[in-house]
mmCIF file as gemmi writes it, N, C-alpha and C atoms, coordinates in Angstrom:
data_model
loop_
_atom_site.group_PDB
_atom_site.id
_atom_site.type_symbol
_atom_site.label_atom_id
_atom_site.label_alt_id
_atom_site.label_comp_id
_atom_site.label_asym_id
_atom_site.label_entity_id
_atom_site.label_seq_id
_atom_site.pdbx_PDB_ins_code
_atom_site.Cartn_x
_atom_site.Cartn_y
_atom_site.Cartn_z
_atom_site.occupancy
_atom_site.B_iso_or_equiv
_atom_site.pdbx_formal_charge
_atom_site.auth_seq_id
_atom_site.auth_asym_id
_atom_site.pdbx_PDB_model_num
ATOM 1 N N . UNK Axp A 1 ? -110.191 -55.055 41.857 1 0 ? 1 A 1
ATOM 2 C CA . UNK Axp A 1 ? -109.283 -55.11 40.801 1 0 ? 1 A 1
ATOM 3 C C . UNK Axp A 1 ? -107.911 -54.646 41.556 1 0 ? 1 A 1
ATOM 4 N N . UNK Axp A 2 ? -107.995 -53.379 42.314 1 0 ? 2 A 1
ATOM 5 C CA . UNK Axp A 2 ? -106.786 -52.984 43.008 1 0 ? 2 A 1
ATOM 6 C C . UNK Axp A 2 ? -106.326 -53.825 43.96 1 0 ? 2 A 1
ATOM 7 N N . UNK Axp A 3 ? -107.185 -54.55 44.619 1 0 ? 3 A 1
ATOM 8 C CA . UNK Axp A 3 ? -106.865 -55.358 45.641 1 0 ? 3 A 1
ATOM 9 C C . UNK Axp A 3 ? -106.037 -56.711 45.145 1 0 ? 3 A 1
ATOM 10 N N . UNK Axp A 4 ? -106.45 -57.016 43.725 1 0 ? 4 A 1
ATOM 11 C CA . UNK Axp A 4 ? -105.933 -58.304 43.154 1 0 ? 4 A 1
ATOM 12 C C . UNK Axp A 4 ? -104.541 -57.824 42.568 1 0 ? 4 A 1
ATOM 13 N N . UNK Axp A 5 ? -104.393 -56.619 42.127 1 0 ? 5 A 1
ATOM 14 C CA . UNK Axp A 5 ? -103.129 -56.168 41.714 1 0 ? 5 A 1
ATOM 15 C C . UNK Axp A 5 ? -101.928 -55.915 42.752 1 0 ? 5 A 1
ATOM 16 N N . UNK Axp A 6 ? -102.436 -55.39 43.919 1 0 ? 6 A 1
ATOM 17 C CA . UNK Axp A 6 ? -101.611 -55.289 45.074 1 0 ? 6 A 1
ATOM 18 C C . UNK Axp A 6 ? -101.463 -56.607 45.764 1 0 ? 6 A 1
ATOM 19 N N . UNK Axp A 7 ? -102.209 -57.41 45.69 1 0 ? 7 A 1
ATOM 20 C CA . UNK Axp A 7 ? -102.126 -58.841 46.364 1 0 ? 7 A 1
ATOM 21 C C . UNK Axp A 7 ? -101.018 -59.645 45.341 1 0 ? 7 A 1
ATOM 22 N N . UNK Axp A 8 ? -101.093 -59.641 44.172 1 0 ? 8 A 1
ATOM 23 C CA . UNK Axp A 8 ? -100.46 -60.102 43.144 1 0 ? 8 A 1
ATOM 24 C C . UNK Axp A 8 ? -98.879 -59.596 43.538 1 0 ? 8 A 1
ATOM 25 N N . UNK Axp A 9 ? -98.695 -58.212 43.571 1 0 ? 9 A 1
ATOM 26 C CA . UNK Axp A 9 ? -97.318 -57.768 43.9 1 0 ? 9 A 1
ATOM 27 C C . UNK Axp A 9 ? -96.869 -58.095 45.226 1 0 ? 9 A 1
ATOM 28 N N . UNK Axp A 10 ? -97.433 -58.382 46.155 1 0 ? 10 A 1
ATOM 29 C CA . UNK Axp A 10 ? -97.156 -58.926 47.444 1 0 ? 10 A 1
ATOM 30 C C . UNK Axp A 10 ? -96.752 -60.414 47.365 1 0 ? 10 A 1
ATOM 31 N N . UNK Axp A 11 ? -97.59 -61.14 46.387 1 0 ? 11 A 1
ATOM 32 C CA . UNK Axp A 11 ? -97.113 -62.459 46.536 1 0 ? 11 A 1
ATOM 33 C C . UNK Axp A 11 ? -95.724 -62.692 45.55 1 0 ? 11 A 1
ATOM 34 N N . UNK Axp A 12 ? -95.647 -61.897 44.574 1 0 ? 12 A 1
ATOM 35 C CA . UNK Axp A 12 ? -94.341 -61.827 43.833 1 0 ? 12 A 1
ATOM 36 C C . UNK Axp A 12 ? -93.187 -61.451 44.892 1 0 ? 12 A 1
ATOM 37 N N . UNK Axp A 13 ? -93.308 -60.45 45.83 1 0 ? 13 A 1
ATOM 38 C CA . UNK Axp A 13 ? -92.282 -60.076 46.493 1 0 ? 13 A 1
ATOM 39 C C . UNK Axp A 13 ? -92.048 -61.084 47.647 1 0 ? 13 A 1
ATOM 40 N N . UNK Axp A 14 ? -93.107 -61.797 48.212 1 0 ? 14 A 1
ATOM 41 C CA . UNK Axp A 14 ? -93.005 -62.959 49.143 1 0 ? 14 A 1
ATOM 42 C C . UNK Axp A 14 ? -92.153 -64.238 48.614 1 0 ? 14 A 1
ATOM 43 N N . UNK Axp A 15 ? -92.503 -64.373 47.185 1 0 ? 15 A 1
ATOM 44 C CA . UNK Axp A 15 ? -91.676 -65.443 46.664 1 0 ? 15 A 1
ATOM 45 C C . UNK Axp A 15 ? -90.323 -65.184 46.438 1 0 ? 15 A 1
ATOM 46 N N . UNK Axp A 16 ? -90.062 -63.996 46.13 1 0 ? 16 A 1
ATOM 47 C CA . UNK Axp A 16 ? -88.68 -63.178 45.933 1 0 ? 16 A 1
ATOM 48 C C . UNK Axp A 16 ? -88.021 -63.306 47.155 1 0 ? 16 A 1
ATOM 49 N N . UNK Axp A 17 ? -88.576 -62.917 48.392 1 0 ? 17 A 1
ATOM 50 C CA . UNK Axp A 17 ? -88.061 -62.955 49.69 1 0 ? 17 A 1
ATOM 51 C C . UNK Axp A 17 ? -87.803 -64.285 50.182 1 0 ? 17 A 1
ATOM 52 N N . UNK Axp A 18 ? -88.727 -65.179 50.041 1 0 ? 18 A 1
ATOM 53 C CA . UNK Axp A 18 ? -88.559 -66.529 50.493 1 0 ? 18 A 1
ATOM 54 C C . UNK Axp A 18 ? -87.239 -67.217 49.761 1 0 ? 18 A 1
ATOM 55 N N . UNK Axp A 19 ? -87.083 -66.902 48.284 1 0 ? 19 A 1
ATOM 56 C CA . UNK Axp A 19 ? -86.103 -67.538 47.58 1 0 ? 19 A 1
ATOM 57 C C . UNK Axp A 19 ? -84.635 -66.889 48.047 1 0 ? 19 A 1
ATOM 58 N N . UNK Axp A 20 ? -84.751 -65.438 48.349 1 0 ? 20 A 1
ATOM 59 C CA . UNK Axp A 20 ? -83.435 -65.016 48.834 1 0 ? 20 A 1
ATOM 60 C C . UNK Axp A 20 ? -83.081 -65.198 50.037 1 0 ? 20 A 1
ATOM 61 N N . UNK Axp A 21 ? -84.071 -65.495 50.926 1 0 ? 21 A 1
ATOM 62 C CA . UNK Axp A 21 ? -83.759 -65.85 52.449 1 0 ? 21 A 1
ATOM 63 C C . UNK Axp A 21 ? -83.001 -67.342 52.436 1 0 ? 21 A 1
ATOM 64 N N . UNK Axp A 22 ? -83.595 -68.173 51.64 1 0 ? 22 A 1
ATOM 65 C CA . UNK Axp A 22 ? -83.465 -69.659 51.412 1 0 ? 22 A 1
ATOM 66 C C . UNK Axp A 22 ? -81.92 -69.786 51.002 1 0 ? 22 A 1
ATOM 67 N N . UNK Axp A 23 ? -81.48 -68.927 49.841 1 0 ? 23 A 1
ATOM 68 C CA . UNK Axp A 23 ? -80.292 -69.046 49.305 1 0 ? 23 A 1
ATOM 69 C C . UNK Axp A 23 ? -80.102 -70.453 48.378 1 0 ? 23 A 1
ATOM 70 N N . UNK Axp A 24 ? -81.174 -71.184 48.231 1 0 ? 24 A 1
ATOM 71 C CA . UNK Axp A 24 ? -80.957 -72.278 47.422 1 0 ? 24 A 1
ATOM 72 C C . UNK Axp A 24 ? -82.363 -72.715 47.221 1 0 ? 24 A 1
ATOM 73 N N . UNK Axp A 25 ? -82.687 -73.607 46.214 1 0 ? 25 A 1
ATOM 74 C CA . UNK Axp A 25 ? -83.945 -74.142 45.991 1 0 ? 25 A 1
ATOM 75 C C . UNK Axp A 25 ? -85.051 -72.985 45.799 1 0 ? 25 A 1
ATOM 76 N N . UNK Axp A 26 ? -84.628 -71.97 45.144 1 0 ? 26 A 1
ATOM 77 C CA . UNK Axp A 26 ? -85.353 -70.706 44.994 1 0 ? 26 A 1
ATOM 78 C C . UNK Axp A 26 ? -86.822 -70.953 44.707 1 0 ? 26 A 1
ATOM 79 N N . UNK Axp A 27 ? -87.05 -71.739 43.598 1 0 ? 27 A 1
ATOM 80 C CA . UNK Axp A 27 ? -88.455 -71.925 43.222 1 0 ? 27 A 1
ATOM 81 C C . UNK Axp A 27 ? -89.143 -72.781 44.38 1 0 ? 27 A 1
ATOM 82 N N . UNK Axp A 28 ? -88.439 -73.754 44.895 1 0 ? 28 A 1
ATOM 83 C CA . UNK Axp A 28 ? -89.41 -74.446 45.953 1 0 ? 28 A 1
ATOM 84 C C . UNK Axp A 28 ? -89.8 -73.609 47.132 1 0 ? 28 A 1
ATOM 85 N N . UNK Axp A 29 ? -88.922 -72.747 47.661 1 0 ? 29 A 1
ATOM 86 C CA . UNK Axp A 29 ? -89.295 -71.787 48.61 1 0 ? 29 A 1
ATOM 87 C C . UNK Axp A 29 ? -90.113 -70.798 48.284 1 0 ? 29 A 1
ATOM 88 N N . UNK Axp A 30 ? -90.038 -70.3 47.009 1 0 ? 30 A 1
ATOM 89 C CA . UNK Axp A 30 ? -91.301 -69.38 46.593 1 0 ? 30 A 1
ATOM 90 C C . UNK Axp A 30 ? -92.641 -69.925 46.345 1 0 ? 30 A 1
ATOM 91 N N . UNK Axp A 31 ? -92.571 -71.257 45.99 1 0 ? 31 A 1
ATOM 92 C CA . UNK Axp A 31 ? -93.889 -71.814 45.818 1 0 ? 31 A 1
ATOM 93 C C . UNK Axp A 31 ? -94.333 -72.309 47.108 1 0 ? 31 A 1
ATOM 94 N N . UNK Axp A 32 ? -93.475 -72.449 48.376 1 0 ? 32 A 1
ATOM 95 C CA . UNK Axp A 32 ? -94.024 -72.642 49.399 1 0 ? 32 A 1
ATOM 96 C C . UNK Axp A 32 ? -94.673 -71.43 49.959 1 0 ? 32 A 1
ATOM 97 N N . UNK Axp A 33 ? -94.038 -70.328 49.915 1 0 ? 33 A 1
ATOM 98 C CA . UNK Axp A 33 ? -94.682 -69.044 50.317 1 0 ? 33 A 1
ATOM 99 C C . UNK Axp A 33 ? -95.844 -68.67 49.443 1 0 ? 33 A 1
ATOM 100 N N . UNK Axp A 34 ? -96.002 -68.943 48.339 1 0 ? 34 A 1
ATOM 101 C CA . UNK Axp A 34 ? -97.13 -68.817 47.453 1 0 ? 34 A 1
ATOM 102 C C . UNK Axp A 34 ? -98.486 -69.663 47.994 1 0 ? 34 A 1
ATOM 103 N N . UNK Axp A 35 ? -98.146 -70.868 48.283 1 0 ? 35 A 1
ATOM 104 C CA . UNK Axp A 35 ? -99.197 -71.858 48.885 1 0 ? 35 A 1
ATOM 105 C C . UNK Axp A 35 ? -99.572 -71.269 50.305 1 0 ? 35 A 1
ATOM 106 N N . UNK Axp A 36 ? -98.643 -70.707 50.838 1 0 ? 36 A 1
ATOM 107 C CA . UNK Axp A 36 ? -98.972 -70.325 52.328 1 0 ? 36 A 1
ATOM 108 C C . UNK Axp A 36 ? -99.879 -69.083 52.099 1 0 ? 36 A 1
ATOM 109 N N . UNK Axp A 37 ? -99.569 -68.156 51.026 1 0 ? 37 A 1
ATOM 110 C CA . UNK Axp A 37 ? -100.384 -66.916 50.682 1 0 ? 37 A 1
ATOM 111 C C . UNK Axp A 37 ? -101.864 -67.339 50.19 1 0 ? 37 A 1
ATOM 112 N N . UNK Axp A 38 ? -101.772 -68.369 49.451 1 0 ? 38 A 1
ATOM 113 C CA . UNK Axp A 38 ? -103.095 -68.92 48.871 1 0 ? 38 A 1
ATOM 114 C C . UNK Axp A 38 ? -103.985 -69.288 50.067 1 0 ? 38 A 1
ATOM 115 N N . UNK Axp A 39 ? -103.509 -70.12 50.952 1 0 ? 39 A 1
ATOM 116 C CA . UNK Axp A 39 ? -104.122 -70.663 52.119 1 0 ? 39 A 1
ATOM 117 C C . UNK Axp A 39 ? -104.947 -69.509 52.98 1 0 ? 39 A 1
ATOM 118 N N . UNK Axp A 40 ? -103.908 -68.567 53.304 1 0 ? 40 A 1
ATOM 119 C CA . UNK Axp A 40 ? -104.253 -67.485 54.239 1 0 ? 40 A 1
ATOM 120 C C . UNK Axp A 40 ? -105.387 -66.682 53.502 1 0 ? 40 A 1
ATOM 121 N N . UNK Axp A 41 ? -105.362 -66.427 52.136 1 0 ? 41 A 1
ATOM 122 C CA . UNK Axp A 41 ? -106.222 -65.568 51.317 1 0 ? 41 A 1
ATOM 123 C C . UNK Axp A 41 ? -107.666 -66.302 51.497 1 0 ? 41 A 1
ATOM 124 N N . UNK Axp A 42 ? -107.588 -67.591 51.156 1 0 ? 42 A 1
ATOM 125 C CA . UNK Axp A 42 ? -108.794 -68.392 51.291 1 0 ? 42 A 1
ATOM 126 C C . UNK Axp A 42 ? -109.532 -68.309 52.825 1 0 ? 42 A 1
ATOM 127 N N . UNK Axp A 43 ? -108.698 -68.389 53.701 1 0 ? 43 A 1
ATOM 128 C CA . UNK Axp A 43 ? -109.316 -68.358 55.139 1 0 ? 43 A 1
ATOM 129 C C . UNK Axp A 43 ? -109.804 -66.914 55.32 1 0 ? 43 A 1
ATOM 130 N N . UNK Axp A 44 ? -109.011 -65.929 54.929 1 0 ? 44 A 1
ATOM 131 C CA . UNK Axp A 44 ? -109.403 -64.724 55.375 1 0 ? 44 A 1
ATOM 132 C C . UNK Axp A 44 ? -110.919 -64.138 54.513 1 0 ? 44 A 1
ATOM 133 N N . UNK Axp A 45 ? -110.566 -64.066 53.274 1 0 ? 45 A 1
ATOM 134 C CA . UNK Axp A 45 ? -111.768 -63.545 52.356 1 0 ? 45 A 1
ATOM 135 C C . UNK Axp A 45 ? -112.651 -64.45 51.883 1 0 ? 45 A 1
ATOM 136 N N . UNK Axp A 46 ? -113.979 -64.312 52.393 1 0 ? 46 A 1
ATOM 137 C CA . UNK Axp A 46 ? -115.01 -65.138 52.223 1 0 ? 46 A 1
ATOM 138 C C . UNK Axp A 46 ? -115.264 -65.186 50.803 1 0 ? 46 A 1
ATOM 139 N N . UNK Axp A 47 ? -116.131 -66.191 50.345 1 0 ? 47 A 1
ATOM 140 C CA . UNK Axp A 47 ? -116.47 -66.088 49.005 1 0 ? 47 A 1
ATOM 141 C C . UNK Axp A 47 ? -117.379 -64.987 48.344 1 0 ? 47 A 1
ATOM 142 N N . UNK Axp A 48 ? -117.258 -64.671 47.272 1 0 ? 48 A 1
ATOM 143 C CA . UNK Axp A 48 ? -118.105 -63.581 46.651 1 0 ? 48 A 1
ATOM 144 C C . UNK Axp A 48 ? -119.356 -64.002 46.081 1 0 ? 48 A 1
ATOM 145 N N . UNK Axp A 49 ? -120.502 -63.432 46.074 1 0 ? 49 A 1
ATOM 146 C CA . UNK Axp A 49 ? -121.606 -63.903 45.431 1 0 ? 49 A 1
ATOM 147 C C . UNK Axp A 49 ? -122.079 -63.076 44.266 1 0 ? 49 A 1
ATOM 148 N N . UNK Axp A 50 ? -121.091 -62.213 43.898 1 0 ? 50 A 1
ATOM 149 C CA . UNK Axp A 50 ? -121.209 -61.092 42.37 1 0 ? 50 A 1
ATOM 150 C C . UNK Axp A 50 ? -121.563 -62.053 41.356 1 0 ? 50 A 1
ATOM 151 N N . UNK Axp A 51 ? -121.763 -61.192 40.246 1 0 ? 51 A 1
ATOM 152 C CA . UNK Axp A 51 ? -122.075 -61.722 38.885 1 0 ? 51 A 1
ATOM 153 C C . UNK Axp A 51 ? -120.69 -62.332 38.242 1 0 ? 51 A 1
ATOM 154 N N . UNK Axp A 52 ? -119.474 -61.648 38.615 1 0 ? 52 A 1
ATOM 155 C CA . UNK Axp A 52 ? -118.159 -62.07 38.208 1 0 ? 52 A 1
ATOM 156 C C . UNK Axp A 52 ? -117.526 -63.003 39.137 1 0 ? 52 A 1
ATOM 157 N N . UNK Axp A 53 ? -117.994 -63.463 40.32 1 0 ? 53 A 1
ATOM 158 C CA . UNK Axp A 53 ? -117.323 -64.13 41.355 1 0 ? 53 A 1
ATOM 159 C C . UNK Axp A 53 ? -116.401 -65.311 40.873 1 0 ? 53 A 1
ATOM 160 N N . UNK Axp A 54 ? -116.903 -65.996 39.916 1 0 ? 54 A 1
ATOM 161 C CA . UNK Axp A 54 ? -116.11 -67.385 39.51 1 0 ? 54 A 1
ATOM 162 C C . UNK Axp A 54 ? -114.94 -66.678 38.744 1 0 ? 54 A 1
ATOM 163 N N . UNK Axp A 55 ? -114.844 -65.758 37.943 1 0 ? 55 A 1
ATOM 164 C CA . UNK Axp A 55 ? -113.896 -65.192 37.059 1 0 ? 55 A 1
ATOM 165 C C . UNK Axp A 55 ? -113.035 -64.576 37.95 1 0 ? 55 A 1
ATOM 166 N N . UNK Axp A 56 ? -113.356 -63.771 38.954 1 0 ? 56 A 1
ATOM 167 C CA . UNK Axp A 56 ? -112.421 -63.074 39.886 1 0 ? 56 A 1
ATOM 168 C C . UNK Axp A 56 ? -111.536 -64.117 40.683 1 0 ? 56 A 1
ATOM 169 N N . UNK Axp A 57 ? -112.256 -65.127 41.276 1 0 ? 57 A 1
ATOM 170 C CA . UNK Axp A 57 ? -111.872 -66.157 42.243 1 0 ? 57 A 1
ATOM 171 C C . UNK Axp A 57 ? -110.737 -66.864 41.222 1 0 ? 57 A 1
ATOM 172 N N . UNK Axp A 58 ? -110.827 -67.152 40.098 1 0 ? 58 A 1
ATOM 173 C CA . UNK Axp A 58 ? -110.039 -67.863 39.243 1 0 ? 58 A 1
ATOM 174 C C . UNK Axp A 58 ? -108.699 -67.067 38.9 1 0 ? 58 A 1
ATOM 175 N N . UNK Axp A 59 ? -108.933 -65.76 38.508 1 0 ? 59 A 1
ATOM 176 C CA . UNK Axp A 59 ? -107.923 -65.073 38.292 1 0 ? 59 A 1
ATOM 177 C C . UNK Axp A 59 ? -107.233 -64.881 39.67 1 0 ? 59 A 1
ATOM 178 N N . UNK Axp A 60 ? -107.81 -64.46 40.749 1 0 ? 60 A 1
ATOM 179 C CA . UNK Axp A 60 ? -107.128 -64.23 42.008 1 0 ? 60 A 1
ATOM 180 C C . UNK Axp A 60 ? -106.464 -65.308 42.461 1 0 ? 60 A 1
ATOM 181 N N . UNK Axp A 61 ? -107.074 -66.459 42.703 1 0 ? 61 A 1
ATOM 182 C CA . UNK Axp A 61 ? -106.448 -67.456 43.327 1 0 ? 61 A 1
ATOM 183 C C . UNK Axp A 61 ? -105.589 -68.148 42.564 1 0 ? 61 A 1
ATOM 184 N N . UNK Axp A 62 ? -105.995 -68.437 41.226 1 0 ? 62 A 1
ATOM 185 C CA . UNK Axp A 62 ? -105.105 -69.068 40.404 1 0 ? 62 A 1
ATOM 186 C C . UNK Axp A 62 ? -103.821 -68.434 39.941 1 0 ? 62 A 1
ATOM 187 N N . UNK Axp A 63 ? -103.636 -67.29 40.285 1 0 ? 63 A 1
ATOM 188 C CA . UNK Axp A 63 ? -102.39 -66.498 39.972 1 0 ? 63 A 1
ATOM 189 C C . UNK Axp A 63 ? -101.416 -66.714 41.074 1 0 ? 63 A 1
ATOM 190 N N . UNK Axp A 64 ? -101.779 -67.155 42.215 1 0 ? 64 A 1
ATOM 191 C CA . UNK Axp A 64 ? -100.797 -67.134 43.426 1 0 ? 64 A 1
ATOM 192 C C . UNK Axp A 64 ? -99.533 -67.812 43.1 1 0 ? 64 A 1
ATOM 193 N N . UNK Axp A 65 ? -99.78 -69.208 42.699 1 0 ? 65 A 1
ATOM 194 C CA . UNK Axp A 65 ? -98.453 -69.879 42.62 1 0 ? 65 A 1
ATOM 195 C C . UNK Axp A 65 ? -97.693 -69.47 41.328 1 0 ? 65 A 1
ATOM 196 N N . UNK Axp A 66 ? -98.25 -69.168 40.273 1 0 ? 66 A 1
ATOM 197 C CA . UNK Axp A 66 ? -97.312 -68.446 39.051 1 0 ? 66 A 1
ATOM 198 C C . UNK Axp A 66 ? -96.715 -67.269 39.422 1 0 ? 66 A 1
ATOM 199 N N . UNK Axp A 67 ? -97.311 -66.268 40.357 1 0 ? 67 A 1
ATOM 200 C CA . UNK Axp A 67 ? -96.764 -65.267 40.681 1 0 ? 67 A 1
ATOM 201 C C . UNK Axp A 67 ? -95.506 -65.59 41.611 1 0 ? 67 A 1
ATOM 202 N N . UNK Axp A 68 ? -95.808 -66.282 42.663 1 0 ? 68 A 1
ATOM 203 C CA . UNK Axp A 68 ? -94.91 -66.667 43.465 1 0 ? 68 A 1
ATOM 204 C C . UNK Axp A 68 ? -93.685 -67.512 42.795 1 0 ? 68 A 1
ATOM 205 N N . UNK Axp A 69 ? -93.739 -68.005 41.919 1 0 ? 69 A 1
ATOM 206 C CA . UNK Axp A 69 ? -92.746 -68.864 41.053 1 0 ? 69 A 1
ATOM 207 C C . UNK Axp A 69 ? -91.973 -67.616 40.444 1 0 ? 69 A 1
ATOM 208 N N . UNK Axp A 70 ? -92.608 -66.663 39.708 1 0 ? 70 A 1
ATOM 209 C CA . UNK Axp A 70 ? -91.911 -65.41 39.287 1 0 ? 70 A 1
ATOM 210 C C . UNK Axp A 70 ? -91.049 -64.866 40.287 1 0 ? 70 A 1
ATOM 211 N N . UNK Axp A 71 ? -91.602 -64.633 41.72 1 0 ? 71 A 1
ATOM 212 C CA . UNK Axp A 71 ? -90.614 -63.926 42.249 1 0 ? 71 A 1
ATOM 213 C C . UNK Axp A 71 ? -89.447 -64.917 42.895 1 0 ? 71 A 1
ATOM 214 N N . UNK Axp A 72 ? -89.484 -66.346 42.791 1 0 ? 72 A 1
ATOM 215 C CA . UNK Axp A 72 ? -88.557 -67.194 43.132 1 0 ? 72 A 1
ATOM 216 C C . UNK Axp A 72 ? -87.43 -67.279 41.757 1 0 ? 72 A 1
ATOM 217 N N . UNK Axp A 73 ? -88.194 -66.895 40.816 1 0 ? 73 A 1
ATOM 218 C CA . UNK Axp A 73 ? -87.134 -66.864 39.364 1 0 ? 73 A 1
ATOM 219 C C . UNK Axp A 73 ? -86.42 -65.634 39.495 1 0 ? 73 A 1
ATOM 220 N N . UNK Axp A 74 ? -86.885 -64.494 39.928 1 0 ? 74 A 1
ATOM 221 C CA . UNK Axp A 74 ? -86.2 -63.337 39.967 1 0 ? 74 A 1
ATOM 222 C C . UNK Axp A 74 ? -85.262 -63.412 41.095 1 0 ? 74 A 1
ATOM 223 N N . UNK Axp A 75 ? -85.496 -64.101 42.285 1 0 ? 75 A 1
ATOM 224 C CA . UNK Axp A 75 ? -84.496 -64.151 43.329 1 0 ? 75 A 1
ATOM 225 C C . UNK Axp A 75 ? -83.097 -65.139 42.593 1 0 ? 75 A 1
ATOM 226 N N . UNK Axp A 76 ? -83.597 -66.14 41.951 1 0 ? 76 A 1
ATOM 227 C CA . UNK Axp A 76 ? -82.488 -66.71 41.406 1 0 ? 76 A 1
ATOM 228 C C . UNK Axp A 76 ? -81.569 -66.045 40.336 1 0 ? 76 A 1
ATOM 229 N N . UNK Axp A 77 ? -82.389 -65.412 39.672 1 0 ? 77 A 1
ATOM 230 C CA . UNK Axp A 77 ? -81.7 -64.363 38.611 1 0 ? 77 A 1
ATOM 231 C C . UNK Axp A 77 ? -80.68 -63.335 39.406 1 0 ? 77 A 1
ATOM 232 N N . UNK Axp A 78 ? -81.286 -62.619 40.367 1 0 ? 78 A 1
ATOM 233 C CA . UNK Axp A 78 ? -80.626 -61.807 41.209 1 0 ? 78 A 1
ATOM 234 C C . UNK Axp A 78 ? -79.387 -62.436 41.838 1 0 ? 78 A 1
ATOM 235 N N . UNK Axp A 79 ? -79.436 -63.724 42.358 1 0 ? 79 A 1
ATOM 236 C CA . UNK Axp A 79 ? -78.432 -64.337 42.935 1 0 ? 79 A 1
ATOM 237 C C . UNK Axp A 79 ? -77.202 -64.588 42.036 1 0 ? 79 A 1
ATOM 238 N N . UNK Axp A 80 ? -77.585 -64.835 40.699 1 0 ? 80 A 1
ATOM 239 C CA . UNK Axp A 80 ? -76.505 -65.144 39.737 1 0 ? 80 A 1
ATOM 240 C C . UNK Axp A 80 ? -75.674 -63.663 39.374 1 0 ? 80 A 1
ATOM 241 N N . UNK Axp A 81 ? -76.575 -62.672 39.511 1 0 ? 81 A 1
ATOM 242 C CA . UNK Axp A 81 ? -75.911 -61.609 38.985 1 0 ? 81 A 1
ATOM 243 C C . UNK Axp A 81 ? -74.88 -61.001 40.125 1 0 ? 81 A 1
C-alpha cells in the first residue's frame, strides 16, 4: 500500500513536471509521462500471485493515467496563476 501511495505521488509529480516543462498541451504531455510510467512499472515489477493480486493491479496500474492527468491539470492551473 505504501508503494502504491508513493508511486501515485510520483506519477502526479511526473505529470506536473512534464506539463510545466512543455509549457503548452499540459494534459497531453502529462499523459505521455503517465504512459511511460505505466510501461516502466509493468516491465520492472513482476505480476503478483497473492489473493488480492487482481485488485491491487487494477488500483495500481489503473490509476497511473488519471494521476498523471491530475498532475497536468495542476501544471495548467499553476501556469494560469
